C-alpha positions in Angstrom: -54.5 46.0 -59.0 -57.9 47.4 -60.3 -59.4 48.0 -57.1 -59.7 51.6 -55.8 -58.6 50.6 -52.3 -56.1 48.1 -51.5 -54.4 46.7 -48.4 -51.2 45.1 -47.4 -51.7 41.9 -45.9 -50.7 38.5 -44.4 -52.8 35.4 -44.3 -53.2 34.3 -40.8 -55.7 31.3 -41.3 -57.7 29.9 -44.1 -60.3 26.8 -43.9 -62.8 25.4 -46.6 -66.0 27.5 -47.1 -68.6 25.3 -49.6 -67.3 23.7 -52.5 -64.8 25.9 -54.0 -64.3 28.9 -51.6 -62.2 29.7 -48.5 -62.7 31.6 -45.4 -59.6 33.5 -44.8 -58.4 35.6 -41.6 -56.1 38.5 -42.9 -54.0 40.5 -41.0 -53.3 44.1 -42.6 -51.4 47.0 -41.9 -54.1 49.7 -42.0 -57.4 47.8 -41.2 -56.3 45.2 -38.8 -57.5 41.7 -38.7 -60.2 41.1 -41.5 -62.3 37.9 -42.3 -63.0 37.7 -46.0 -64.5 34.8 -48.4 -62.2 33.8 -51.1 -64.7 32.6 -53.7 -63.5 29.8 -56.2 -60.0 30.0 -54.0 -59.7 26.1 -53.5 -59.8 25.7 -57.2 -57.8 28.8 -58.5 -57.0 29.8 -62.1 -54.0 29.2 -63.6 -51.4 31.9 -62.6 -53.4 33.2 -59.5 -51.4 34.1 -56.4 -51.6 31.4 -54.0 -53.4 32.3 -50.7 -50.9 30.9 -48.2 -49.4 32.1 -44.9 -46.3 34.2 -44.5 -46.5 35.6 -48.1 -46.9 39.4 -48.0 -49.9 40.3 -50.3 -51.7 43.2 -51.8 -55.3 42.5 -51.4 -58.8 44.4 -52.1 -62.3 43.4 -50.8 -65.7 44.4 -51.0 -68.7 44.1 -49.0 -70.0 45.2 -45.5 -70.1 43.5 -42.0 -67.7 41.6 -40.3 -67.2 39.2 -43.2 -66.1 40.6 -46.5 -65.4 39.4 -50.1 -62.0 39.0 -51.3 -61.7 41.0 -54.7 -58.2 40.4 -55.6 -54.8 39.4 -54.2 -51.1 39.9 -55.7 -47.9 38.8 -54.3 -45.7 41.6 -53.0 -42.9 39.2 -52.6 -41.8 35.5 -51.9 -42.9 33.7 -48.8 -40.9 34.2 -45.5 -39.2 30.9 -46.0 -40.1 29.2 -42.9 -38.9 25.7 -42.5 -39.1 23.1 -39.8 -39.3 24.4 -36.2 -39.4 28.2 -37.5 -42.7 27.1 -39.5 -44.5 26.2 -36.3 -43.4 29.3 -34.5 -44.8 31.3 -37.6 -48.0 29.5 -36.7 -47.8 30.3 -33.3 -47.5 34.0 -34.1 -50.5 33.8 -36.3 -52.5 32.3 -33.6 -51.5 34.9 -31.2 -53.1 37.4 -33.4 -56.2 35.6 -34.0 -56.8 35.1 -30.3 -55.7 38.7 -29.0 -56.7 41.0 -32.0 -60.1 42.2 -32.7 -61.2 42.1 -35.9 -61.4 45.7 -38.1 -59.0 47.1 -35.5 -55.9 48.4 -36.8 -52.5 48.1 -35.2 -49.9 48.9 -37.8 -46.8 48.8 -35.2 -47.8 45.1 -34.8 -48.0 44.7 -38.2 -44.4 45.7 -38.9 -43.1 43.8 -35.7 -45.0 40.7 -37.3 -43.1 41.2 -40.9 -39.8 41.5 -38.9 -40.0 38.6 -36.6 -41.1 36.3 -39.9 -37.8 37.6 -41.4 -36.0 36.8 -38.1 -37.4 33.4 -37.8 -36.4 32.7 -41.4 -33.2 33.5 -40.5 -32.7 31.4 -37.7 -33.7 33.5 -34.7 -36.1 32.4 -32.1 -36.0 33.2 -28.2 -35.4 37.1 -28.5 -37.4 37.9 -31.5 -40.5 35.9 -30.0 -40.2 37.5 -26.6 -40.0 41.1 -28.1 -42.8 40.3 -30.3 -45.1 39.0 -27.4 -44.1 41.9 -25.2 -44.6 44.4 -27.9 -48.2 42.8 -28.8 -49.6 43.1 -25.3 -48.2 46.9 -24.9 -49.9 47.8 -28.3 -52.9 46.2 -27.4 -53.1 47.9 -24.1 -52.7 44.5 -22.0 -49.4 45.2 -20.4 -47.9 48.2 -18.8 -44.1 49.6 -19.5 -42.0 46.6 -19.3 -39.0 48.7 -18.4 -40.6 50.0 -15.2 -42.2 48.6 -11.9 -45.9 48.8 -12.2 -46.4 50.0 -8.9 -43.7 52.4 -8.2 -42.6 53.2 -11.5 -38.6 52.6 -10.4 -36.8 51.5 -13.6 -36.1 47.5 -13.8 -32.7 46.9 -12.2 -30.9 44.0 -13.9 -29.6 43.0 -10.9 -32.7 42.6 -8.9 -35.5 40.0 -9.0 -39.3 40.6 -10.0 -42.6 39.3 -9.7 -45.6 39.6 -11.9 -49.0 40.9 -11.2 -52.0 40.9 -13.6 -53.1 44.4 -14.6 -50.1 45.9 -12.8 -47.1 44.6 -14.7 -43.6 43.6 -13.3 -43.3 44.5 -9.7 -40.0 45.2 -7.8 -38.9 43.8 -4.7 -39.9 47.0 -2.7 -43.4 46.6 -3.9 -43.8 42.9 -3.3 -43.4 40.4 -0.5 -44.3 37.5 -2.8 -41.5 35.2 -4.2 -39.7 37.0 -7.3 -39.1 34.3 -10.0 -38.0 36.4 -12.9 -34.5 37.9 -12.9 -34.2 41.9 -14.0 -32.0 40.7 -16.9 -34.7 38.5 -18.1 -37.3 41.4 -17.7 -34.8 43.8 -19.7 -34.6 41.2 -22.6 -38.1 42.0 -23.2 -37.4 45.3 -24.2 -34.3 44.7 -26.5 -32.0 45.5 -23.4 -29.5 43.3 -24.0 -29.0 39.5 -24.4 -29.7 36.8 -21.9 -28.2 33.3 -21.1 -30.4 30.1 -21.3 -31.8 30.3 -17.8 -32.8 33.9 -18.3 -34.3 33.2 -21.7 -36.3 30.5 -20.0 -37.6 33.0 -17.4 -38.8 35.8 -20.0 -40.4 32.6 -21.7 -42.1 31.7 -18.7 -43.0 35.3 -17.8 -44.5 35.9 -21.3 -46.6 32.8 -20.8 -47.8 34.1 -17.1 -48.6 37.5 -18.9 -50.4 36.0 -21.9 -52.6 33.3 -20.2 -55.4 35.6 -18.7 -55.9 36.9 -22.4 -55.8 33.5 -24.3 -58.2 31.7 -22.2 -58.2 28.2 -21.1 -58.3 26.5 -24.6 -54.8 25.4 -25.3 -52.8 27.1 -28.5 -53.0 24.3 -31.1 -49.6 25.7 -32.5 -47.9 25.0 -28.9 -49.5 21.4 -29.1 -48.2 21.0 -32.6 -44.6 21.7 -31.9 -44.8 19.4 -28.7 -46.1 16.7 -30.9 -43.0 17.0 -33.4 -40.3 17.5 -30.6 -37.8 14.7 -30.1 -38.1 14.7 -26.2 -34.4 15.3 -25.9 -34.9 18.9 -24.5 -33.8 20.4 -27.7 -37.0 22.1 -28.4 -39.0 24.0 -26.0 -42.5 25.3 -26.6 -42.7 29.1 -27.1 
């Protein structure tokens, strides 16, 4: 690229802007989430790199303020190749980043985890990779404490115990709470990559992450969850993230 400064990026969202342009939300490795105007992108010239989600790009922009002007975009590889359910789950990842990451605040480890999670989804992964991404995202944003320890006493999570969740505290062990403890230690351990989990424990891990994410996502439903629900067959084979 001819620009003196360029950034590795993925497109999180795009929408029409005026007659020929797009408003694009980028997620970049070194600058975080960046909003840009892609002028003429609705009628791109022949051979131009498609501005599509899940494709790694090298981009450059100019201008100041919260909304920049896209100066160029080149593909760094093929799109992640998400199909069917994996495609909707990719949109779920994008929506989490849009909702939770402030603009122009870099999260390089989140960027790396996002890239790895897209690859895992493309190869048939689902529950474990989604939970690891969610847990890591909250940790990197400072919205969750250490998943491997009780948020009150600091004791290591025991797979044989059950745990509660307290906002702004984290997982809480039996010795520190008298409340019902709906989440097994195995489900909690799975959030840090501590081994696999059976179907019941995977569901517990999903419910724990929903509980942990809810205060930060607000009352507006996630469009990606609604979309996945609308295409589900209703036979229990698909569950929302």
